VODRENTI-407060 format. One line per field, with one value per atom (N, C-alpha, C): atom name; residue number from 0; residue in one letter; x, y, z. Coordinates in steps of 0.1 Angstrom, whole numbers, plus 5000, padded with zeros to 4 digits. Layout:
a [CA/...]
k [NUM/...]
r [a/...]
px [X/...]
py [Y/...]
pz [Z/...]
***
This chain:
a [N/CA/C/N/CA/C/N/CA/C/N/CA/C/N/CA/C/N/CA/C/N/CA/C/N/CA/C/N/CA/C/N/CA/C/N/CA/C/N/CA/C/N/CA/C/N/CA/C/N/CA/C/N/CA/C/N/CA/C/N/CA/C/N/CA/C/N/CA/C/N/CA/C/N/CA/C/N/CA/C/N/CA/C/N/CA/C/N/CA/C/N/CA/C/N/CA/C/N/CA/C/N/CA/C/N/CA/C/N/CA/C/N/CA/C/N/CA/C/N/CA/C/N/CA/C/N/CA/C/N/CA/C/N/CA/C/N/CA/C/N/CA/C/N/CA/C/N/CA/C/N/CA/C/N/CA/C/N/CA/C/N/CA/C/N/CA/C/N/CA/C/N/CA/C/N/CA/C/N/CA/C/N/CA/C/N/CA/C/N/CA/C/N/CA/C/N/CA/C/N/CA/C/N/CA/C/N/CA/C/N/CA/C/N/CA/C/N/CA/C/N/CA/C/N/CA/C/N/CA/C/N/CA/C/N/CA/C/N/CA/C/N/CA/C/N/CA/C/N/CA/C/N/CA/C/N/CA/C/N/CA/C/N/CA/C/N/CA/C/N/CA/C/N/CA/C/N/CA/C/N/CA/C/N/CA/C/N/CA/C/N/CA/C/N/CA/C/N/CA/C/N/CA/C/N/CA/C/N/CA/C/N/CA/C/N/CA/C/N/CA/C/N/CA/C/N/CA/C/N/CA/C/N/CA/C/N/CA/C/N/CA/C/N/CA/C/N/CA/C/N/CA/C/N/CA/C/N/CA/C/N/CA/C/N/CA/C/N/CA/C/N/CA/C/N/CA/C/N/CA/C/N/CA/C/N/CA/C/N/CA/C/N/CA/C/N/CA/C/N/CA/C/N/CA/C/N/CA/C/N/CA/C/N/CA/C/N/CA/C/N/CA/C/N/CA/C/N/CA/C/N/CA/C/N/CA/C/N/CA/C/N/CA/C/N/CA/C/N/CA/C/N/CA/C/N/CA/C/N/CA/C/N/CA/C/N/CA/C/N/CA/C/N/CA/C/N/CA/C/N/CA/C/N/CA/C/N/CA/C/N/CA/C/N/CA/C/N/CA/C/N/CA/C/N/CA/C/N/CA/C/N/CA/C/N/CA/C/N/CA/C/N/CA/C/N/CA/C/N/CA/C/N/CA/C/N/CA/C/N/CA/C/N/CA/C/N/CA/C/N/CA/C/N/CA/C/N/CA/C/N/CA/C/N/CA/C/N/CA/C/N/CA/C/N/CA/C/N/CA/C/N/CA/C/N/CA/C/N/CA/C/N/CA/C/N/CA/C/N/CA/C/N/CA/C/N/CA/C/N/CA/C/N/CA/C/N/CA/C/N/CA/C/N/CA/C/N/CA/C/N/CA/C/N/CA/C/N/CA/C/N/CA/C/N/CA/C/N/CA/C]
k [0/0/0/1/1/1/2/2/2/3/3/3/4/4/4/5/5/5/6/6/6/7/7/7/8/8/8/9/9/9/10/10/10/11/11/11/12/12/12/13/13/13/14/14/14/15/15/15/16/16/16/17/17/17/18/18/18/19/19/19/20/20/20/21/21/21/22/22/22/23/23/23/24/24/24/25/25/25/26/26/26/27/27/27/28/28/28/29/29/29/30/30/30/31/31/31/32/32/32/33/33/33/34/34/34/35/35/35/36/36/36/37/37/37/38/38/38/39/39/39/40/40/40/41/41/41/42/42/42/43/43/43/44/44/44/45/45/45/46/46/46/47/47/47/48/48/48/49/49/49/50/50/50/51/51/51/52/52/52/53/53/53/54/54/54/55/55/55/56/56/56/57/57/57/58/58/58/59/59/59/60/60/60/61/61/61/62/62/62/63/63/63/64/64/64/65/65/65/66/66/66/67/67/67/68/68/68/69/69/69/70/70/70/71/71/71/72/72/72/73/73/73/74/74/74/75/75/75/76/76/76/77/77/77/78/78/78/79/79/79/80/80/80/81/81/81/82/82/82/83/83/83/84/84/84/85/85/85/86/86/86/87/87/87/88/88/88/89/89/89/90/90/90/91/91/91/92/92/92/93/93/93/94/94/94/95/95/95/96/96/96/97/97/97/98/98/98/99/99/99/100/100/100/101/101/101/102/102/102/103/103/103/104/104/104/105/105/105/106/106/106/107/107/107/108/108/108/109/109/109/110/110/110/111/111/111/112/112/112/113/113/113/114/114/114/115/115/115/116/116/116/117/117/117/118/118/118/119/119/119/120/120/120/121/121/121/122/122/122/123/123/123/124/124/124/125/125/125/126/126/126/127/127/127/128/128/128/129/129/129/130/130/130/131/131/131/132/132/132/133/133/133/134/134/134/135/135/135/136/136/136/137/137/137/138/138/138/139/139/139/140/140/140/141/141/141/142/142/142/143/143/143/144/144/144/145/145/145/146/146/146/147/147/147/148/148/148/149/149/149/150/150/150/151/151/151/152/152/152/153/153/153/154/154/154/155/155/155/156/156/156/157/157/157/158/158/158/159/159/159/160/160/160/161/161/161/162/162/162/163/163/163/164/164/164/165/165/165/166/166/166/167/167/167/168/168/168/169/169/169/170/170/170/171/171/171/172/172/172/173/173/173/174/174/174/175/175/175/176/176/176/177/177/177/178/178/178/179/179/179/180/180/180/181/181/181/182/182/182/183/183/183/184/184/184/185/185/185]
r [m/m/m/k/k/k/k/k/k/l/l/l/i/i/i/a/a/a/f/f/f/f/f/f/l/l/l/i/i/i/s/s/s/v/v/v/l/l/l/l/l/l/f/f/f/t/t/t/a/a/a/a/a/a/a/a/a/c/c/c/a/a/a/c/c/c/g/g/g/a/a/a/q/q/q/q/q/q/q/q/q/t/t/t/v/v/v/t/t/t/h/h/h/r/r/r/g/g/g/e/e/e/i/i/i/t/t/t/v/v/v/y/y/y/c/c/c/d/d/d/n/n/n/a/a/a/l/l/l/t/t/t/t/t/t/d/d/d/l/l/l/l/l/l/i/i/i/y/y/y/f/f/f/q/q/q/a/a/a/n/n/n/q/q/q/d/d/d/c/c/c/l/l/l/v/v/v/t/t/t/c/c/c/e/e/e/v/v/v/l/l/l/n/n/n/a/a/a/e/e/e/t/t/t/d/d/d/y/y/y/e/e/e/a/a/a/f/f/f/a/a/a/s/s/s/k/k/k/i/i/i/g/g/g/a/a/a/a/a/a/l/l/l/l/l/l/k/k/k/d/d/d/e/e/e/a/a/a/i/i/i/a/a/a/q/q/q/k/k/k/l/l/l/r/r/r/d/d/d/a/a/a/g/g/g/w/w/w/t/t/t/e/e/e/t/t/t/e/e/e/d/d/d/w/w/w/t/t/t/n/n/n/a/a/a/q/q/q/k/k/k/e/e/e/k/k/k/n/n/n/e/e/e/q/q/q/m/m/m/f/f/f/g/g/g/f/f/f/t/t/t/v/v/v/l/l/l/v/v/v/s/s/s/p/p/p/k/k/k/n/n/n/s/s/s/d/d/d/t/t/t/g/g/g/r/r/r/k/k/k/t/t/t/a/a/a/k/k/k/l/l/l/l/l/l/t/t/t/d/d/d/w/w/w/l/l/l/v/v/v/g/g/g/d/d/d/g/g/g/s/s/s/y/y/y/e/e/e/r/r/r/t/t/t/v/v/v/t/t/t/t/t/t/v/v/v/s/s/s/g/g/g/g/g/g/c/c/c/g/g/g/c/c/c/r/r/r/r/r/r/e/e/e/q/q/q/t/t/t/t/t/t/v/v/v/t/t/t/i/i/i/t/t/t/s/s/s/d/d/d/a/a/a/g/g/g/e/e/e/l/l/l/v/v/v/k/k/k/d/d/d/a/a/a/h/h/h/f/f/f/a/a/a/k/k/k/l/l/l/v/v/v/n/n/n/p/p/p]
px [6910/6914/6925/6923/6934/6950/6948/6961/6966/6960/6965/6970/6965/6970/6982/6982/6996/7004/7004/7012/7019/7009/7014/7023/7019/7027/7041/7041/7054/7061/7056/7064/7070/7060/7067/7077/7077/7089/7100/7098/7111/7116/7110/7117/7122/7116/7123/7137/7138/7148/7159/7156/7165/7171/7161/7168/7176/7176/7185/7195/7196/7208/7216/7210/7217/7225/7217/7223/7234/7236/7247/7259/7268/7284/7292/7300/7311/7321/7327/7336/7349/7361/7374/7377/7383/7389/7404/7409/7425/7430/7441/7448/7459/7464/7475/7488/7488/7500/7498/7506/7510/7521/7522/7536/7538/7545/7550/7560/7554/7560/7566/7576/7581/7584/7580/7580/7584/7588/7596/7584/7572/7565/7549/7542/7532/7518/7522/7512/7514/7526/7528/7518/7513/7506/7492/7487/7476/7476/7487/7490/7488/7495/7493/7481/7471/7457/7450/7456/7451/7458/7469/7476/7468/7465/7461/7447/7440/7423/7424/7433/7436/7443/7453/7462/7456/7448/7444/7455/7460/7472/7468/7474/7475/7483/7487/7495/7495/7507/7509/7521/7515/7525/7533/7543/7550/7559/7554/7565/7576/7587/7599/7600/7606/7609/7623/7625/7634/7638/7629/7630/7631/7634/7633/7647/7647/7661/7667/7674/7677/7688/7691/7701/7692/7679/7671/7665/7665/7663/7670/7682/7689/7679/7671/7663/7649/7645/7632/7632/7616/7611/7602/7602/7591/7600/7593/7596/7597/7603/7605/7605/7597/7591/7598/7611/7614/7619/7617/7619/7632/7637/7647/7659/7671/7680/7689/7689/7697/7691/7677/7672/7672/7675/7674/7691/7700/7712/7713/7706/7707/7698/7691/7686/7694/7703/7713/7722/7726/7736/7733/7719/7713/7711/7718/7715/7705/7695/7686/7691/7687/7691/7678/7685/7677/7670/7655/7648/7653/7653/7659/7644/7634/7622/7616/7625/7620/7631/7622/7629/7631/7642/7649/7637/7629/7613/7607/7603/7598/7606/7619/7627/7625/7624/7620/7607/7597/7583/7582/7590/7590/7597/7607/7613/7602/7595/7586/7575/7571/7558/7563/7564/7566/7583/7589/7604/7609/7602/7605/7617/7629/7636/7631/7630/7624/7633/7633/7643/7637/7644/7638/7648/7639/7649/7653/7665/7673/7667/7657/7651/7638/7634/7622/7621/7610/7606/7602/7600/7595/7582/7572/7560/7560/7568/7572/7577/7589/7593/7583/7574/7564/7554/7553/7546/7549/7564/7569/7572/7572/7570/7557/7545/7534/7534/7540/7539/7547/7558/7566/7558/7556/7548/7534/7527/7515/7523/7532/7535/7540/7542/7546/7534/7522/7512/7510/7522/7521/7512/7511/7503/7489/7486/7474/7470/7457/7454/7443/7440/7423/7421/7405/7399/7383/7378/7366/7356/7347/7337/7325/7317/7305/7293/7284/7271/7259/7252/7242/7227/7218/7203/7194/7183/7170/7166/7171/7169/7171/7164/7165/7167/7162/7165/7175/7186/7198/7202/7205/7213/7228/7236/7250/7254/7264/7272/7286/7293/7307/7315/7320/7325/7341/7350/7362/7365/7373/7375/7391/7395/7410/7409/7418/7420/7433/7434/7447/7451/7465/7469/7463/7457/7454/7466/7477/7486/7490/7489/7488/7478/7466/7456/7458/7465/7467/7477/7487/7500/7492/7480/7474/7466/7462/7454/7463/7453/7461/7465/7455/7460/7476/7479/7493/7507/7501/7512/7525/7525/7536/7542/7536/7549/7556/7547/7552/7566/7571/7585/7583/7591/7590/7595]
py [6905/6908/6917/6929/6939/6933/6924/6919/6909/6903/6893/6902/6913/6923/6929/6933/6942/6928/6917/6906/6906/6907/6902/6913/6924/6937/6936/6932/6934/6924/6909/6899/6902/6908/6913/6925/6931/6944/6938/6930/6922/6913/6905/6896/6907/6919/6928/6934/6937/6942/6931/6918/6906/6904/6906/6901/6913/6926/6936/6937/6933/6931/6919/6907/6896/6901/6910/6913/6923/6930/6939/6935/6942/6937/6948/6943/6952/6954/6968/6968/6972/6967/6971/6982/6992/7003/7004/7000/6999/7011/7019/7028/7024/7031/7028/7030/7036/7040/7048/7049/7058/7066/7078/7086/7096/7100/7113/7123/7133/7143/7156/7158/7172/7183/7196/7206/7220/7229/7239/7252/7250/7259/7253/7263/7258/7256/7264/7262/7246/7240/7227/7216/7220/7211/7211/7223/7221/7217/7215/7205/7190/7189/7174/7168/7179/7173/7167/7173/7172/7157/7156/7143/7131/7134/7126/7119/7129/7126/7119/7126/7120/7106/7104/7092/7082/7084/7074/7070/7082/7079/7086/7080/7088/7096/7106/7118/7124/7125/7129/7143/7153/7164/7172/7175/7182/7195/7207/7218/7221/7223/7225/7240/7245/7255/7258/7270/7274/7266/7260/7251/7237/7233/7219/7213/7199/7193/7187/7193/7186/7173/7172/7162/7148/7152/7138/7132/7141/7136/7122/7120/7106/7095/7095/7083/7083/7095/7097/7091/7086/7079/7090/7087/7095/7102/7115/7125/7136/7143/7157/7165/7177/7185/7199/7204/7213/7223/7236/7249/7257/7253/7261/7251/7257/7247/7246/7252/7253/7244/7242/7233/7217/7219/7206/7200/7211/7205/7200/7206/7200/7186/7182/7169/7160/7165/7156/7152/7163/7159/7151/7149/7139/7123/7125/7112/7109/7118/7119/7122/7116/7116/7121/7127/7130/7115/7120/7107/7101/7087/7084/7078/7080/7080/7086/7096/7104/7102/7102/7101/7113/7116/7126/7139/7131/7140/7144/7137/7142/7152/7151/7161/7177/7176/7187/7193/7183/7188/7193/7188/7194/7208/7211/7223/7232/7225/7237/7239/7229/7230/7237/7229/7234/7234/7228/7228/7224/7212/7212/7199/7202/7191/7184/7169/7158/7150/7149/7140/7130/7117/7105/7102/7094/7090/7077/7075/7060/7050/7052/7043/7040/7046/7042/7026/7021/7008/7006/6995/6992/6999/7001/7004/7019/7026/7040/7042/7037/7038/7038/7028/7028/7041/7046/7058/7069/7070/7082/7084/7072/7071/7076/7073/7076/7092/7096/7111/7120/7115/7121/7120/7107/7107/7118/7117/7128/7142/7145/7159/7164/7154/7161/7158/7151/7150/7137/7126/7113/7104/7108/7096/7092/7080/7075/7058/7058/7044/7038/7027/7023/7018/7023/7016/7013/7003/6996/7004/7010/7018/7009/7007/7000/7009/7008/7016/7005/7007/7001/7010/7004/7009/7001/7005/6993/6992/6996/6993/6979/6971/6957/6950/6950/6942/6949/6950/6955/6952/6961/6956/6967/6959/6965/6964/6975/6977/6980/6974/6978/6984/6997/7001/7006/7004/7009/7020/7028/7043/7044/7050/7055/7071/7074/7083/7090/7100/7106/7117/7122/7134/7145/7154/7166/7176/7176/7184/7194/7188/7197/7209/7207/7218/7227/7219/7226/7239/7236/7243/7258/7256/7269/7274/7269/7275/7286/7296/7310/7307/7300/7295/7289/7282/7278/7284/7296/7305/7306/7306/7309/7297/7285/7273/7269/7275/7274/7280/7271/7276/7289/7298/7312/7312]
pz [3282/3269/3269/3278/3276/3280/3291/3294/3285/3276/3265/3255/3251/3242/3248/3259/3264/3265/3271/3271/3254/3244/3232/3226/3230/3225/3231/3243/3252/3245/3243/3238/3223/3216/3201/3206/3213/3216/3221/3230/3236/3225/3215/3206/3197/3193/3183/3189/3202/3209/3209/3214/3212/3198/3188/3175/3170/3174/3170/3179/3190/3198/3194/3189/3183/3173/3163/3149/3149/3162/3162/3163/3158/3160/3166/3176/3176/3167/3167/3159/3166/3167/3172/3165/3172/3162/3165/3151/3150/3142/3146/3139/3133/3121/3113/3120/3131/3138/3150/3156/3169/3170/3170/3172/3183/3186/3193/3185/3181/3173/3181/3181/3186/3175/3179/3170/3177/3169/3175/3170/3165/3163/3167/3174/3178/3168/3158/3147/3139/3142/3137/3142/3157/3161/3156/3153/3143/3130/3124/3111/3115/3126/3127/3131/3137/3137/3126/3116/3102/3097/3100/3096/3104/3119/3126/3118/3116/3110/3097/3088/3076/3073/3081/3080/3090/3099/3110/3119/3122/3133/3147/3155/3170/3170/3173/3173/3186/3195/3206/3201/3206/3201/3213/3211/3221/3215/3220/3214/3221/3216/3220/3223/3236/3239/3247/3252/3262/3272/3279/3289/3287/3273/3271/3273/3277/3282/3268/3261/3248/3249/3264/3268/3269/3272/3275/3262/3251/3238/3234/3240/3236/3238/3249/3255/3247/3241/3237/3224/3221/3207/3199/3186/3179/3167/3163/3152/3157/3150/3151/3138/3137/3127/3130/3125/3127/3118/3121/3112/3115/3129/3135/3135/3126/3124/3137/3144/3160/3168/3167/3174/3169/3153/3149/3151/3152/3156/3170/3179/3192/3195/3185/3185/3175/3169/3160/3172/3181/3190/3202/3203/3211/3205/3191/3185/3175/3172/3163/3150/3139/3125/3116/3105/3094/3089/3086/3083/3065/3067/3053/3044/3050/3041/3029/3026/3015/3004/2991/2980/2975/2967/2962/2958/2953/2946/2958/2971/2981/2988/2988/2995/2987/2974/2968/2970/2971/2973/2988/2997/3010/3010/3004/3002/2994/2985/2980/2989/2997/3004/3021/3029/3044/3048/3041/3042/3058/3063/3073/3076/3085/3089/3095/3092/3098/3102/3117/3124/3129/3133/3139/3150/3160/3174/3167/3170/3169/3176/3186/3196/3192/3179/3175/3174/3175/3173/3156/3152/3136/3137/3145/3143/3143/3153/3150/3140/3131/3118/3111/3110/3097/3100/3112/3113/3108/3112/3107/3094/3086/3071/3066/3072/3070/3071/3082/3083/3071/3069/3059/3044/3045/3027/3029/3042/3042/3040/3046/3044/3030/3024/3009/2999/3004/2995/2988/2994/2988/2995/3010/3016/3012/3010/3006/3009/3015/3017/3014/3013/3012/3025/3027/3041/3036/3044/3040/3049/3043/3053/3050/3065/3063/3066/3058/3061/3066/3076/3081/3078/3072/3074/3073/3075/3076/3092/3101/3113/3120/3126/3127/3117/3107/3092/3085/3092/3091/3073/3069/3054/3056/3053/3056/3043/3040/3026/3028/3024/3024/3012/3014/3002/3006/2996/2999/2991/3001/2996/2996/2987/2991/2997/3006/3012/3012/3006/3000/3009/3010/3019/3013/3024/3022/3023/3027/3027/3019/3007/2995/2995/3001/3003/3015/3022/3037/3036/3025/3021/3016/3010/3003/3012/3025/3038/3044/3043/3051/3065/3072/3084/3084/3077/3075/3068/3068/3059/3065/3078/3085/3087/3080/3081/3069/3056/3044/3040/3032/3029/3021/3023/3015/3000]
***
């Protein structure tokens, strides 16, 4: 009798595990974009962490310094967020250009907020240009997008709910954060 009960319990547990496994779905993670951003202030890398999290973009950040080979920038892709006009000029000399993604209102907001000079590489692909646009929109508080969030509850008797949420730029709040005070335009 004990063997029969044990066999029955094992069968129920295996059936339950198989049912849960069959009901599970794999989800592929996709991001809205990927970009390399060059900056002349190490604090900008902290700011870009917020951009990456808020706008669901993968960001590689490199800080420019005295050892940077600016002539090599002619072949690089990405965007640059700069505070130092001399460094901005070195990148312009390497063929980088001012972003054309901002409206006049966004340019004014940039001056009131962080005041970055934003340069983009002429070698950027369409995807790189789109991600640079996401960055410039986010910097002035205009970036937003809708995302579908799925919640699962109920264990193996899964109940899935999908909710659409709008995620907006948090740059307007970051300007007020004391941590980023050195980046804010005086």
